[in-house]
C-alpha positions, 0 to 999 in steps of 0.5 A: 500500500503506497503512502497516498492509499494509506493516508486518512481521508477524514481526521476527527479532532476534538476541541477540548479547551478554549482557555487554560481554566476551561471545564474538566468535563470536556475530555471525558465527554469527547473520549466517550464519544470515541473514534477521535484521532486527536484531542487539542487544547488551546490554553493561551490568550494574550493576557495569559502569557503575562500570567504564566510569565509572572508564575515563572518569575516566582518559580523558574520551574513553573510557567505552564498550564498545570491543569493539563497535568492535573485536570485535562490530560493527566487523569485520562492518560490511560484512556487516551493511550488505549484509544490511540488518540494523539494530543496537541496543546499550547499548554506550555505557556512560557515553559514548554520544556518544563511541561514536557518533562513533568508530563514524561514523569507522569506518563512513566509513573502511570506505566505508559510509554507515550512519546512527548515532544515540545515546540519552543523558540517563541520566547523572546525574553532573552532578546528584549534589550536587543529589541529595545535598542532597535527602537521598537515601540507600541504599534498603536500609540507609539509608546516606547519599549517597556523597561520591564517585560514579563513575557515576550513571544512570537507567534509560531505556526503549525509546521513545527507541530506537524514535524513533531507528529511526523517524528512519532510524538503522541503528545505535542506541547508548545509555547505561543503558537497561533491558536489555529495551529493546534488543529492545522498542525495535525492536518498538515501531518495527516494530509501531507499538505505543503507550504504551497497548498494555500487553499488547504492551509486556509481551510485548515486554519478556519477549522482550527479557529473554530475548534480551538474555541471549544464550546463557543462553536457549539452554542456557548456564545450565541446571540440566539442563546434561548435556542441553545438547549442544556447549556450545563451539559454542552457538547464540546466540538468534534471536527470531521476534517477532510483531505480536500479542506472541507469540515463538518462540525459535530458534537458528542451524542446526547450532549447539550449545546447547538451546532447550526449555521447561525 
């Protein structure tokens, strides 16, 4: 069987968090739905980088999303491994290597053999003097570069995530990547999209921005909120992503929330 024949035509991705403090209900719900290829987690807003930066300033070993270990993934590692679901998360905050090391220790403690990779290179705190000396200033009001910087990050893309998956990683954790990258990375890997496949990358980016918003895309934030049933049991989204760039959004059976054109 050649590579093109073996390649999946549909990849099912569950969007489990839209922030680092999202619900503990999403992962068991999505795992119970079954038949997932990936679970993805978006932990990082612009403001949360400052939070993680302050955490690491107080403790150099900190600076990542501890809920990833204690709430979202750690308690479900056995089921994740049993189902063969891969995990991608930007839960590394300002310390992705620290999260990867803690995760490897937890995996070993549970007697599992999952492979962890981390993506770094976004953290620019060691270049703040260089950036200040170059005269960089606030893009909106022209304010000078600050003397004290808690966090400074570039937005990385999806291709490093795809490379980690191609190298055999079961779980990939990153620092600051564009929100959609946690979905686009797996799609690049699974469908072998290239940097020149602009339409496909655009479609995968759209899929990413929908799924990384978690339950917001299944009715959580909706103008016609009265039409959304059973918010307390809202279903987290599953994206059925096709090799041609098309996408179907659905959610676990028997859950609340709403998937509609609106």
